N, C-alpha and C positions, 0 to 999 in steps of 0.2 A: 456498155458491155466491156468485159475485161480483156478480150482478145485471147483468152485461154481456150484451148480446144482439146477434144478427146481424140486420141489416136488408138486404133486397135492394131496390135501387132501379132504376128504368128511366130512362135518360137521354133527352134530346130526340131523339137519333138512334135510339131504339127498342132500344138494347142495354142489358144489365144489368150491374150491379156490386154488390158487397156492401160493407158497412161494419159494423164492430163499434162499438157505442155503450155507453159506461159508464153506470152507474146515474145519474150526475150529468148526463148528456146529452152529454158530450164524446166526440168520435170518437177511438177508440183506434187503429184501423187501418182500411185500406180495401183493396179488391182491386187487384192490380197490373195487371189487364187488364179488358177489357169482353167480355161474352159475348152470343151471339146470342139465347139464350133463358134463361128463368128457371131451368129445370132444369140447364142447363150452368153457370150461376152457382152454384147450390147445390152441384153436384158439385165444382166447383173449391174452394169453401169447405170441403167435407168432406175433400177431398184434402189441403188445408192442415192441417186439424185432426189427421189421422191420419199425415201424412208430414213434419211440420215438423222432426222430429229429424234427418232426413237432408238438410234444406235448409240451404244456406249463406246467410249474411247478414251485415249489418253496417251501419255508419254511413258516410254520405258527404255531400259538399256538395250543396246544392240545385242545380238547373239554373242558377240565376242566381249561384251561388257566395256568397250572403250569408246562409246558414243551413245547418242540418244536417237530414237525414232518415235514417231507417233503412229497410231493406228485407230481404225474404227472397226467395231465388231457388229455383225448383224444380230438380230434377236436370237438366233440359234447359237451364237458364240463364235461363228466363223469370221475370220478377218476379211472385211469387205474392201478396205483401202489402207494403204501404207504411205508413209512419207516417201517422197521421191529420192531422198538421200538421208544419210545419218548426219547428226549435228554434234558438234563438240560440246556445246553448252545446253544444259537442261532448259534454261530460260529461252534460248533461241528456238529450240524445238517446240516448246510450249506455245510460243508466239506464232510459229508456222502452223501449228495445229489449229489455233484459234482463227487464223486467217483462212485456212482451208474450210473450216466450218462456215465462216462468213461468206466465202465464195460459193459454197453449196447453197446457202440461203438465197443469195443474189441470183446466181446463174442456174441452179439446179433444175428449176421447172423448164427452162428453155432447153437445157441439155437433154433432159429426159424426153421431151417431145421430139427432139432431133434424133435421139438414139433409137426411138421406137419406129422410125420410118423404115 
């Protein structure tokens, strides 16, 4: 087991989002959207864990164009997950994206079953 855990947070607007936090405290990934309730947020995370293999994704410039982020999109084209931070180099971001997909392959089934409780 990687020691990575999923945390669900409530924002100032009362909506929910998830984030994956590594054992060292660094945010690995975060939800691509906000959810009206805790259960909806958990369900979205579980859907990511079980359906990531069919999701398209990749690396792109940040909104400001001065860095790189990775993302995964669900079959409807909505952003399901984003990198936890921006990266200075394209190659570093691409490596982080590949590691995240590998982490989902390894831990996703366990996380999905936990999220559905």
